[in-house]
N, C-alpha and C positions, 0 to 999 in steps of 0.2 A: 474413603480416599480423600486426600488433601485437595482442596480446591485451588484453582489458579485464577488470578485476576487479569482480565484483558481490557486494555483501553483502546476503544475503537475511535480513532481520531478522524475528523472530517466525515462523520458517519452518514450525514444526510438523513432523509426520511427513512424510518425503520421499515424494513421489508423482511420477508421470510428467507431471502437469499443473500443477506448481507455478509455472512461469514461462511467460509467453507468448512466442511467436516474436517477434523473433529472439534474445531473451535466453537461450533454452534451448539454444544451440548456439554453436560457435566463431564469432567470436573472444571470446565471453563465457565467463568462468570463474566459477562460483558458489561462494560460501562461505556456509554456513548458520549462523545464530545464533538461539538460543532460550533462554528461561529454564528450560525443562523438559528435564532431562537424558534423560528417557525417549524423546525423539524423536531422540536421537543427533546433535545438531548438531555442527558443527566448533568452535563457540565457545559456551560456556554463559554467558549474561549477560542482564540486563534491557535492554530497548531504551532505558531512561532513563539507563543508566550502563553504558558499554561500555569499561572500562579496558583490556581485552585487545585492543582494536582501535586500531591506531596512527592518529594524526592524518594526514589527507590520504593515506590508503592505498587508497581505493576509487574507482572511476570511476562507480559507480552504487550507490545503496541502493534495494532493492526491499522495500516494506512493504505487504503485502497483508492487509487485515482484521486489524490488530492495534492501531492507535492508539485505536480505539474502546473497547478493553478497559482503557484507562488512565483514572484520574480526571482531570477537566479540568485541574487544576493541574499534572499530570505530562506533559500533551501537549507544552507548550513545551520541557520538559527533553529529551524524546525527539527532537523535531525539531532542537533545537540539537546533539544528539549526531549526528544524520544529517549536519548541516552540518560538524561537526568532522571526521568520518572521510572525507569526500569530498575528492577533489583539487580544486584551484581551478577546474578545468573540469568538475567532476563534476555529476551531477544525481540526483534521487530520483524514483522512481515510487511513488505512494501511492494505494491504493484502499481505500475505506471504504464502509459502507452509506450510501445516500442517505436521510437522515432526512426530507427533504421528501416523498419518494415514500411512505415508510412512514406519515407523518402524514396524507397524502391518503387512503390506504387505510383508516386508522383512522377518519378523519372520515366515511367512507362506510360504516362499519359492518363493516369487514373485519378487525378485530383478530386474530381466530383463524382466518381463512380462509387456505388455502395460497397463498402468493405465488409460490413456485417450488419445484421439486424439486432438492435437493442430493444429492451422493453419500451423505451421512449421513441423508437422509430429507427429508420436507417441511418447508419453512420458512414461517412465518407472520409478519405484521408485528410481533407481540409478540416474536418471536425476534430480529427485526432491531433492535427498540428495546432489548431487555434482555439478549439472549444466547440461544443455542440451548438450549431447555429440556431436551432429552434429555441433552446433555452436562453441564448444570448438575445435573440429577438424579442423574447418575452420579458426582458429586463433583468434576468438573473445573471449579473455580471460576475458573480462568484464562479461561474462555469467557464470563464475565459482561461485559456492555457497561455501561460507566460514564460514557460521554459519547457525543456524536453530532455529525454535521456536515452542513451544507448546502454548496452550491457556494461561496457567498460566504465562509462561516466557515472552510472548509478553505483556500481561497486566502489569506485574511488570516492564518491561523495559519502558513502556510508563509512568507509574506513577513515576518511578525514574527520568525521564526526566523533570517532572514538570506538566504533565497533571493531571487534577483533577478528571474528570468524564471519566471512561474508560469502554467500553463494548467490549468483544471479543467473536466471535462466529465462528463455523465451518460451511462450506457449506455442510457438510456431506460426502464429497469426499476427496479432496486433498488440500484445501485452508482454511486459517484462515482470517477472516475479523474483523478489529478493528475500532471503532470510539472513538476518544479521544478528549475531549474539555478542554480548559484552565480554563473556569469558571465552577462553579457547575451547572450541567444540570440535567434535569429530567432523571433518570436512565431508566425509561420505554421507553422514546423517544430515548435515546441513543441506547438502546438495539434493539428497533424496526428498527432503521436505519441500524444498523449492520446486522440484520437479513434480511432486504430488499436487501442490497447489496450482501449478501451471497446467495440470491435466495431462502431464506426460508420464505419470506413473500412478497406479492405483494405491489408495491408502492401505497401509498394513495396520489392522486394528490392534496388533500386538505391540505396535510402537506408538507411543504418545509423543506429541511435539515437546512435551516437558522433558523428554529424554535429553534434549539439548542442554538442559540445565544441570546435568549430572556429570 
């Protein structure tokens, strides 16, 4: 089977849970990119400027919880870079905190209440809004959140960057998941993949994400 190249941007430290199935197994091959050399990425670069990544060289860009760390004016730069490095039939997977869910919790008085437990410890809406406080206190300022997204604003940002087919869904808790392709794709397939990644639908092993490229 032909392999597919996946660029994992803002990858952070490598763990066994970095990529969701079926992206974490053949035919997908992961290449890791991060601005922090301490996490030992394959490519050291900012997601807003990736000169070491050739144009049209990846089938998928995987961006998990990193564009919210950019200032708002830098988000378009990053998304345009995603477009540049993708093949004409390529697509991006983008997940970010769901700002609307965090805002609802804050409005109900839950700013400091635990929203969920992460491997690094409890996360409250204040962390979703501004960045994980323990990491910031330890001096990791890369973890600060400088912008945020709703379903509508994330979808619009992806379309403005040049993506043609875009589906954005919520996992029903604290995260948004978007699938955005450069070519016109079947909207049902795009939405189904976004739902699967958000945990709202089981993965169909008969359907590979690369089907979006056909």
